[in-house]
Backbone atoms as SQL, in Angstrom:
CREATE TABLE atoms (id INTEGER PRIMARY KEY, chain TEXT, resi INTEGER, resn TEXT, atom TEXT, x REAL, y REAL, z REAL);
INSERT INTO atoms VALUES
  (1, 'A', 1, 'UNK', 'N', -2.756, 30.908, -56.796),
  (2, 'A', 1, 'UNK', 'CA', -3.179, 29.589, -56.390),
  (3, 'A', 1, 'UNK', 'C', -2.147, 28.907, -55.492),
  (4, 'A', 2, 'UNK', 'N', -0.869, 29.082, -55.807),
  (5, 'A', 2, 'UNK', 'CA', 0.159, 28.430, -55.038),
  (6, 'A', 2, 'UNK', 'C', 0.150, 28.901, -53.579),
  (7, 'A', 3, 'UNK', 'N', -0.019, 30.198, -53.367),
  (8, 'A', 3, 'UNK', 'CA', -0.008, 30.727, -52.019),
  (9, 'A', 3, 'UNK', 'C', -1.124, 30.123, -51.179),
  (10, 'A', 4, 'UNK', 'N', -2.284, 29.990, -51.737),
  (11, 'A', 4, 'UNK', 'CA', -3.416, 29.454, -51.000),
  (12, 'A', 4, 'UNK', 'C', -3.178, 27.989, -50.635),
  (13, 'A', 5, 'UNK', 'N', -2.628, 27.215, -51.515),
  (14, 'A', 5, 'UNK', 'CA', -2.332, 25.811, -51.255),
  (15, 'A', 5, 'UNK', 'C', -1.246, 25.693, -50.193),
  (16, 'A', 6, 'UNK', 'N', -0.242, 26.499, -50.316),
  (17, 'A', 6, 'UNK', 'CA', 0.845, 26.481, -49.357),
  (18, 'A', 6, 'UNK', 'C', 0.327, 26.871, -47.963),
  (19, 'A', 7, 'UNK', 'N', -0.516, 27.827, -47.871),
  (20, 'A', 7, 'UNK', 'CA', -1.102, 28.255, -46.611),
  (21, 'A', 7, 'UNK', 'C', -1.933, 27.130, -46.014),
  (22, 'A', 8, 'UNK', 'N', -2.693, 26.453, -46.805),
  (23, 'A', 8, 'UNK', 'CA', -3.523, 25.354, -46.316),
  (24, 'A', 8, 'UNK', 'C', -2.676, 24.189, -45.823),
  (25, 'A', 9, 'UNK', 'N', -1.567, 23.913, -46.487),
  (26, 'A', 9, 'UNK', 'CA', -0.694, 22.830, -46.055),
  (27, 'A', 9, 'UNK', 'C', -0.072, 23.170, -44.708),
  (28, 'A', 10, 'UNK', 'N', 0.406, 24.407, -44.550),
  (29, 'A', 10, 'UNK', 'CA', 0.993, 24.816, -43.277),
  (30, 'A', 10, 'UNK', 'C', -0.055, 24.841, -42.164),
  (31, 'A', 11, 'UNK', 'N', -1.218, 25.273, -42.484),
  (32, 'A', 11, 'UNK', 'CA', -2.302, 25.288, -41.496),
  (33, 'A', 11, 'UNK', 'C', -2.641, 23.860, -41.078),
  (34, 'A', 12, 'UNK', 'N', -2.736, 22.972, -42.037),
  (35, 'A', 12, 'UNK', 'CA', -3.028, 21.573, -41.742),
  (36, 'A', 12, 'UNK', 'C', -1.904, 20.958, -40.909),
  (37, 'A', 13, 'UNK', 'N', -0.661, 21.252, -41.243),
  (38, 'A', 13, 'UNK', 'CA', 0.481, 20.745, -40.490),
  (39, 'A', 13, 'UNK', 'C', 0.462, 21.277, -39.058),
  (40, 'A', 14, 'UNK', 'N', 0.143, 22.529, -38.873),
  (41, 'A', 14, 'UNK', 'CA', 0.051, 23.127, -37.552),
  (42, 'A', 14, 'UNK', 'C', -1.061, 22.475, -36.734),
  (43, 'A', 15, 'UNK', 'N', -2.200, 22.230, -37.331),
  (44, 'A', 15, 'UNK', 'CA', -3.318, 21.584, -36.639),
  (45, 'A', 15, 'UNK', 'C', -2.943, 20.164, -36.223),
  (46, 'A', 16, 'UNK', 'N', -2.270, 19.436, -37.113),
  (47, 'A', 16, 'UNK', 'CA', -1.837, 18.074, -36.798),
  (48, 'A', 16, 'UNK', 'C', -0.850, 18.083, -35.639),
  (49, 'A', 17, 'UNK', 'N', 0.088, 19.020, -35.653),
  (50, 'A', 17, 'UNK', 'CA', 1.074, 19.120, -34.564),
  (51, 'A', 17, 'UNK', 'C', 0.396, 19.442, -33.238),
  (52, 'A', 18, 'UNK', 'N', -0.536, 20.366, -33.254),
  (53, 'A', 18, 'UNK', 'CA', -1.259, 20.735, -32.031),
  (54, 'A', 18, 'UNK', 'C', -2.040, 19.540, -31.500),
  (55, 'A', 19, 'UNK', 'N', -2.699, 18.805, -32.373),
  (56, 'A', 19, 'UNK', 'CA', -3.448, 17.616, -31.958),
  (57, 'A', 19, 'UNK', 'C', -2.508, 16.560, -31.372),
  (58, 'A', 20, 'UNK', 'N', -1.364, 16.349, -32.013),
  (59, 'A', 20, 'UNK', 'CA', -0.395, 15.369, -31.523),
  (60, 'A', 20, 'UNK', 'C', 0.112, 15.753, -30.136),
  (61, 'A', 21, 'UNK', 'N', 0.487, 17.004, -29.957),
  (62, 'A', 21, 'UNK', 'CA', 0.977, 17.450, -28.658),
  (63, 'A', 21, 'UNK', 'C', -0.112, 17.381, -27.591),
  (64, 'A', 22, 'UNK', 'N', -1.328, 17.697, -27.950),
  (65, 'A', 22, 'UNK', 'CA', -2.447, 17.585, -27.008),
  (66, 'A', 22, 'UNK', 'C', -2.674, 16.140, -26.579),
  (67, 'A', 23, 'UNK', 'N', -2.645, 15.235, -27.550),
  (68, 'A', 23, 'UNK', 'CA', -2.822, 13.818, -27.261),
  (69, 'A', 23, 'UNK', 'C', -1.689, 13.301, -26.369),
  (70, 'A', 24, 'UNK', 'N', -0.467, 13.686, -26.678),
  (71, 'A', 24, 'UNK', 'CA', 0.691, 13.266, -25.886),
  (72, 'A', 24, 'UNK', 'C', 0.599, 13.819, -24.466),
  (73, 'A', 25, 'UNK', 'N', 0.217, 15.065, -24.328),
  (74, 'A', 25, 'UNK', 'CA', 0.065, 15.677, -23.017),
  (75, 'A', 25, 'UNK', 'C', -0.994, 14.951, -22.198),
  (76, 'A', 26, 'UNK', 'N', -2.112, 14.611, -22.821),
  (77, 'A', 26, 'UNK', 'CA', -3.185, 13.889, -22.129),
  (78, 'A', 26, 'UNK', 'C', -2.699, 12.522, -21.652),
  (79, 'A', 27, 'UNK', 'N', -1.998, 11.786, -22.513),
  (80, 'A', 27, 'UNK', 'CA', -1.484, 10.469, -22.129),
  (81, 'A', 27, 'UNK', 'C', -0.473, 10.558, -20.993),
  (82, 'A', 28, 'UNK', 'N', 0.386, 11.555, -21.038),
  (83, 'A', 28, 'UNK', 'CA', 1.376, 11.713, -19.981),
  (84, 'A', 28, 'UNK', 'C', 0.708, 12.080, -18.660),
  (85, 'A', 29, 'UNK', 'N', -0.293, 12.926, -18.720),
  (86, 'A', 29, 'UNK', 'CA', -0.997, 13.320, -17.499),
  (87, 'A', 29, 'UNK', 'C', -1.693, 12.112, -16.882),
  (88, 'A', 30, 'UNK', 'N', -2.299, 11.281, -17.710),
  (89, 'A', 30, 'UNK', 'CA', -2.949, 10.069, -17.217),
  (90, 'A', 30, 'UNK', 'C', -1.923, 9.133, -16.584),
  (91, 'A', 31, 'UNK', 'N', -0.795, 8.995, -17.230),
  (92, 'A', 31, 'UNK', 'CA', 0.275, 8.142, -16.699),
  (93, 'A', 31, 'UNK', 'C', 0.796, 8.679, -15.373),
  (94, 'A', 32, 'UNK', 'N', 0.948, 9.973, -15.268),
  (95, 'A', 32, 'UNK', 'CA', 1.421, 10.594, -14.025),
  (96, 'A', 32, 'UNK', 'C', 0.439, 10.328, -12.895),
  (97, 'A', 33, 'UNK', 'N', -0.839, 10.458, -13.139),
  (98, 'A', 33, 'UNK', 'CA', -1.853, 10.208, -12.109),
  (99, 'A', 33, 'UNK', 'C', -1.830, 8.751, -11.661),
  (100, 'A', 34, 'UNK', 'N', -1.669, 7.828, -12.600),
  (101, 'A', 34, 'UNK', 'CA', -1.584, 6.413, -12.245),
  (102, 'A', 34, 'UNK', 'C', -0.368, 6.151, -11.370),
  (103, 'A', 35, 'UNK', 'N', 0.747, 6.761, -11.705),
  (104, 'A', 35, 'UNK', 'CA', 1.969, 6.581, -10.924),
  (105, 'A', 35, 'UNK', 'C', 1.822, 7.169, -9.524),
  (106, 'A', 36, 'UNK', 'N', 1.119, 8.298, -9.421),
  (107, 'A', 36, 'UNK', 'CA', 0.905, 8.907, -8.108),
  (108, 'A', 36, 'UNK', 'C', 0.080, 7.996, -7.216),
  (109, 'A', 37, 'UNK', 'N', -0.986, 7.420, -7.751),
  (110, 'A', 37, 'UNK', 'CA', -1.813, 6.518, -6.943),
  (111, 'A', 37, 'UNK', 'C', -1.029, 5.258, -6.573),
  (112, 'A', 38, 'UNK', 'N', -0.233, 4.761, -7.491),
  (113, 'A', 38, 'UNK', 'CA', 0.598, 3.586, -7.210),
  (114, 'A', 38, 'UNK', 'C', 1.623, 3.919, -6.126),
  (115, 'A', 39, 'UNK', 'N', 2.224, 5.094, -6.198),
  (116, 'A', 39, 'UNK', 'CA', 3.193, 5.540, -5.194),
  (117, 'A', 39, 'UNK', 'C', 2.548, 5.632, -3.819),
  (118, 'A', 40, 'UNK', 'N', 1.351, 6.198, -3.759),
  (119, 'A', 40, 'UNK', 'CA', 0.640, 6.339, -2.493),
  (120, 'A', 40, 'UNK', 'C', 0.328, 4.965, -1.902),
  (121, 'A', 41, 'UNK', 'N', -0.146, 4.052, -2.750),
  (122, 'A', 41, 'UNK', 'CA', -0.476, 2.708, -2.292),
  (123, 'A', 41, 'UNK', 'C', 0.777, 1.990, -1.775),
  (124, 'A', 42, 'UNK', 'N', 1.878, 2.116, -2.490),
  (125, 'A', 42, 'UNK', 'CA', 3.115, 1.478, -2.058),
  (126, 'A', 42, 'UNK', 'C', 3.653, 2.085, -0.763),
  (127, 'A', 43, 'UNK', 'N', 3.477, 3.392, -0.610),
  (128, 'A', 43, 'UNK', 'CA', 3.900, 4.059, 0.610),
  (129, 'A', 43, 'UNK', 'C', 3.104, 3.531, 1.807),
  (130, 'A', 44, 'UNK', 'N', 1.805, 3.330, 1.623),
  (131, 'A', 44, 'UNK', 'CA', 0.968, 2.769, 2.684),
  (132, 'A', 44, 'UNK', 'C', 1.375, 1.330, 2.993),
  (133, 'A', 45, 'UNK', 'N', 1.681, 0.559, 1.955),
  (134, 'A', 45, 'UNK', 'CA', 2.127, -0.815, 2.158),
  (135, 'A', 45, 'UNK', 'C', 3.435, -0.864, 2.941),
  (136, 'A', 46, 'UNK', 'N', 4.340, 0.041, 2.630),
  (137, 'A', 46, 'UNK', 'CA', 5.615, 0.103, 3.352),
  (138, 'A', 46, 'UNK', 'C', 5.379, 0.429, 4.818),
  (139, 'A', 47, 'UNK', 'N', 4.486, 1.370, 5.077),
  (140, 'A', 47, 'UNK', 'CA', 4.175, 1.741, 6.462),
  (141, 'A', 47, 'UNK', 'C', 3.577, 0.545, 7.209),
  (142, 'A', 48, 'UNK', 'N', 2.656, -0.161, 6.574),
  (143, 'A', 48, 'UNK', 'CA', 2.028, -1.323, 7.196),
  (144, 'A', 48, 'UNK', 'C', 3.060, -2.397, 7.509),
  (145, 'A', 49, 'UNK', 'N', 3.940, -2.652, 6.560),
  (146, 'A', 49, 'UNK', 'CA', 4.968, -3.669, 6.767),
  (147, 'A', 49, 'UNK', 'C', 5.973, -3.245, 7.840),
  (148, 'A', 50, 'UNK', 'N', 6.252, -1.966, 7.940),
  (149, 'A', 50, 'UNK', 'CA', 7.155, -1.468, 8.973),
  (150, 'A', 50, 'UNK', 'C', 6.550, -1.684, 10.357),
  (151, 'A', 51, 'UNK', 'N', 5.255, -1.414, 10.487),
  (152, 'A', 51, 'UNK', 'CA', 4.568, -1.629, 11.759),
  (153, 'A', 51, 'UNK', 'C', 4.578, -3.117, 12.118),
  (154, 'A', 52, 'UNK', 'N', 4.309, -3.980, 11.131),
  (155, 'A', 52, 'UNK', 'CA', 4.343, -5.423, 11.382),
  (156, 'A', 52, 'UNK', 'C', 5.735, -5.868, 11.820),
  (157, 'A', 53, 'UNK', 'N', 6.759, -5.322, 11.171),
  (158, 'A', 53, 'UNK', 'CA', 8.133, -5.681, 11.513),
  (159, 'A', 53, 'UNK', 'C', 8.455, -5.291, 12.949),
  (160, 'A', 54, 'UNK', 'N', 8.016, -4.093, 13.350),
  (161, 'A', 54, 'UNK', 'CA', 8.266, -3.641, 14.714),
  (162, 'A', 54, 'UNK', 'C', 7.557, -4.538, 15.722),
  (163, 'A', 55, 'UNK', 'N', 6.329, -4.948, 15.405),
  (164, 'A', 55, 'UNK', 'CA', 5.592, -5.835, 16.303),
  (165, 'A', 55, 'UNK', 'C', 6.285, -7.195, 16.411),
  (166, 'A', 56, 'UNK', 'N', 6.767, -7.709, 15.284),
  (167, 'A', 56, 'UNK', 'CA', 7.456, -8.992, 15.301),
  (168, 'A', 56, 'UNK', 'C', 8.777, -8.915, 16.062),
  (169, 'A', 57, 'UNK', 'N', 9.486, -7.807, 15.910),
  (170, 'A', 57, 'UNK', 'CA', 10.739, -7.640, 16.655),
  (171, 'A', 57, 'UNK', 'C', 10.470, -7.549, 18.150),
  (172, 'A', 58, 'UNK', 'N', 9.398, -6.881, 18.529),
  (173, 'A', 58, 'UNK', 'CA', 9.014, -6.777, 19.935),
  (174, 'A', 58, 'UNK', 'C', 8.646, -8.162, 20.472),
  (175, 'A', 59, 'UNK', 'N', 7.895, -8.914, 19.676),
  (176, 'A', 59, 'UNK', 'CA', 7.506, -10.256, 20.081),
  (177, 'A', 59, 'UNK', 'C', 8.738, -11.166, 20.163),
  (178, 'A', 60, 'UNK', 'N', 9.662, -11.012, 19.242),
  (179, 'A', 60, 'UNK', 'CA', 10.892, -11.802, 19.251),
  (180, 'A', 60, 'UNK', 'C', 11.694, -11.547, 20.519),
  (181, 'A', 61, 'UNK', 'N', 11.725, -10.291, 20.963),
  (182, 'A', 61, 'UNK', 'CA', 12.453, -9.948, 22.182),
  (183, 'A', 61, 'UNK', 'C', 11.771, -10.540, 23.409),
  (184, 'A', 62, 'UNK', 'N', 10.466, -10.734, 23.364),
  (185, 'A', 62, 'UNK', 'CA', 9.724, -11.241, 24.507),
  (186, 'A', 62, 'UNK', 'C', 9.690, -12.767, 24.573),
  (187, 'A', 63, 'UNK', 'N', 10.052, -13.433, 23.497),
  (188, 'A', 63, 'UNK', 'CA', 9.903, -14.890, 23.433),
  (189, 'A', 63, 'UNK', 'C', 10.675, -15.598, 24.541),
  (190, 'A', 64, 'UNK', 'N', 11.840, -15.158, 24.853),
  (191, 'A', 64, 'UNK', 'CA', 12.671, -15.833, 25.845),
  (192, 'A', 64, 'UNK', 'C', 12.316, -15.470, 27.283),
  (193, 'A', 65, 'UNK', 'N', 11.379, -14.571, 27.489),
  (194, 'A', 65, 'UNK', 'CA', 11.023, -14.191, 28.850),
  (195, 'A', 65, 'UNK', 'C', 10.047, -15.204, 29.451),
  (196, 'A', 66, 'UNK', 'N', 10.052, -15.267, 30.771),
  (197, 'A', 66, 'UNK', 'CA', 9.176, -16.218, 31.469),
  (198, 'A', 66, 'UNK', 'C', 7.709, -15.797, 31.365),
  (199, 'A', 67, 'UNK', 'N', 7.462, -14.494, 31.321),
  (200, 'A', 67, 'UNK', 'CA', 6.079, -14.016, 31.201),
  (201, 'A', 67, 'UNK', 'C', 5.446, -14.484, 29.888),
  (202, 'A', 68, 'UNK', 'N', 6.229, -14.457, 28.824),
  (203, 'A', 68, 'UNK', 'CA', 5.723, -14.882, 27.524),
  (204, 'A', 68, 'UNK', 'C', 5.419, -16.379, 27.527),
  (205, 'A', 69, 'UNK', 'N', 6.320, -17.152, 28.124),
  (206, 'A', 69, 'UNK', 'CA', 6.109, -18.596, 28.200),
  (207, 'A', 69, 'UNK', 'C', 4.856, -18.910, 29.001),
  (208, 'A', 70, 'UNK', 'N', 4.677, -18.192, 30.101),
  (209, 'A', 70, 'UNK', 'CA', 3.482, -18.389, 30.931),
  (210, 'A', 70, 'UNK', 'C', 2.213, -17.992, 30.175),
  (211, 'A', 71, 'UNK', 'N', 2.281, -16.909, 29.470),
  (212, 'A', 71, 'UNK', 'CA', 1.123, -16.432, 28.702),
  (213, 'A', 71, 'UNK', 'C', 0.728, -17.462, 27.641),
  (214, 'A', 72, 'UNK', 'N', 1.690, -17.978, 26.907),
  (215, 'A', 72, 'UNK', 'CA', 1.408, -18.981, 25.879),
  (216, 'A', 72, 'UNK', 'C', 0.839, -20.250, 26.509),
  (217, 'A', 73, 'UNK', 'N', 1.411, -20.667, 27.642),
  (218, 'A', 73, 'UNK', 'CA', 0.918, -21.866, 28.318),
  (219, 'A', 73, 'UNK', 'C', -0.531, -21.692, 28.757),
  (220, 'A', 74, 'UNK', 'N', -0.875, -20.521, 29.237),
  (221, 'A', 74, 'UNK', 'CA', -2.250, -20.272, 29.668),
  (222, 'A', 74, 'UNK', 'C', -3.212, -20.179, 28.485),
  (223, 'A', 75, 'UNK', 'N', -2.843, -19.402, 27.466),
  (224, 'A', 75, 'UNK', 'CA', -3.769, -19.137, 26.358),
  (225, 'A', 75, 'UNK', 'C', -3.904, -20.325, 25.410),
  (226, 'A', 76, 'UNK', 'N', -2.805, -20.890, 25.002),
  (227, 'A', 76, 'UNK', 'CA', -2.832, -21.936, 23.969),
  (228, 'A', 76, 'UNK', 'C', -3.066, -23.331, 24.550),
  (229, 'A', 77, 'UNK', 'N', -2.425, -23.604, 25.682),
  (230, 'A', 77, 'UNK', 'CA', -2.473, -24.958, 26.220),
  (231, 'A', 77, 'UNK', 'C', -3.468, -25.134, 27.355),
  (232, 'A', 78, 'UNK', 'N', -3.935, -24.027, 27.926),
  (233, 'A', 78, 'UNK', 'CA', -4.939, -24.102, 28.996),
  (234, 'A', 78, 'UNK', 'C', -4.359, -24.463, 30.352),
  (235, 'A', 79, 'UNK', 'N', -3.064, -24.265, 30.555),
  (236, 'A', 79, 'UNK', 'CA', -2.427, -24.576, 31.819),
  (237, 'A', 79, 'UNK', 'C', -2.785, -23.524, 32.863),
  (238, 'A', 80, 'UNK', 'N', -2.716, -23.946, 34.152),
  (239, 'A', 80, 'UNK', 'CA', -2.915, -23.028, 35.270),
  (240, 'A', 80, 'UNK', 'C', -1.806, -23.280, 36.282),
  (241, 'A', 81, 'UNK', 'N', -1.559, -22.303, 37.121),
  (242, 'A', 81, 'UNK', 'CA', -0.556, -22.453, 38.175),
  (243, 'A', 81, 'UNK', 'C', -1.152, -23.245, 39.335),
  (244, 'A', 82, 'UNK', 'N', -0.262, -23.818, 40.133),
  (245, 'A', 82, 'UNK', 'CA', -0.714, -24.534, 41.321),
  (246, 'A', 82, 'UNK', 'C', -1.374, -23.556, 42.286),
  (247, 'A', 83, 'UNK', 'N', -2.492, -23.958, 42.832),
  (248, 'A', 83, 'UNK', 'CA', -3.176, -23.135, 43.820),
  (249, 'A', 83, 'UNK', 'C', -4.146, -22.125, 43.222),
  (250, 'A', 84, 'UNK', 'N', -4.242, -22.023, 41.919),
  (251, 'A', 84, 'UNK', 'CA', -5.192, -21.089, 41.305),
  (252, 'A', 84, 'UNK', 'C', -6.574, -21.726, 41.253),
  (253, 'A', 85, 'UNK', 'N', -7.573, -20.886, 41.413),
  (254, 'A', 85, 'UNK', 'CA', -8.946, -21.363, 41.304),
  (255, 'A', 85, 'UNK', 'C', -9.426, -21.175, 39.880),
  (256, 'A', 86, 'UNK', 'N', -10.098, -22.176, 39.379),
  (257, 'A', 86, 'UNK', 'CA', -10.602, -22.121, 38.020),
  (258, 'A', 86, 'UNK', 'C', -12.113, -21.917, 38.078),
  (259, 'A', 87, 'UNK', 'N', -12.587, -20.923, 37.366),
  (260, 'A', 87, 'UNK', 'CA', -14.013, -20.658, 37.282),
  (261, 'A', 87, 'UNK', 'C', -14.486, -20.987, 35.874),
  (262, 'A', 88, 'UNK', 'N', -15.573, -21.730, 35.801),
  (263, 'A', 88, 'UNK', 'CA', -16.117, -22.114, 34.512),
  (264, 'A', 88, 'UNK', 'C', -17.451, -21.414, 34.340),
  (265, 'A', 89, 'UNK', 'N', -17.599, -20.693, 33.254),
  (266, 'A', 89, 'UNK', 'CA', -18.838, -19.982, 32.965),
  (267, 'A', 89, 'UNK', 'C', -19.789, -20.953, 32.284),
  (268, 'A', 90, 'UNK', 'N', -20.865, -21.277, 32.928),
  (269, 'A', 90, 'UNK', 'CA', -21.811, -22.261, 32.390),
  (270, 'A', 90, 'UNK', 'C', -22.775, -21.636, 31.378),
  (271, 'A', 91, 'UNK', 'N', -22.775, -20.343, 31.265),
  (272, 'A', 91, 'UNK', 'CA', -23.670, -19.662, 30.320),
  (273, 'A', 91, 'UNK', 'C', -23.169, -19.745, 28.888),
  (274, 'A', 92, 'UNK', 'N', -21.936, -20.072, 28.697),
  (275, 'A', 92, 'UNK', 'CA', -21.376, -20.110, 27.342),
  (276, 'A', 92, 'UNK', 'C', -21.595, -21.426, 26.687);
């Protein structure tokens, strides 16, 4: 009788250990996948911000130029140079 009980206890302990390790493995795999997607998203965000930074640095370098000042005056303020002809589209 003792041998059979002892065998059942060890078998039960082995089954519990296997279940625990399986559960832990599943949780870790899920966590790894979440981290991978988060890493990918952050990598894309970094790339986007890097592109924005480069555009802003380019714009910063152009701010002091006369072409930039003229462009802003034309687009934002509606200024024109002397002697330019202005055409107004009446269809709009």
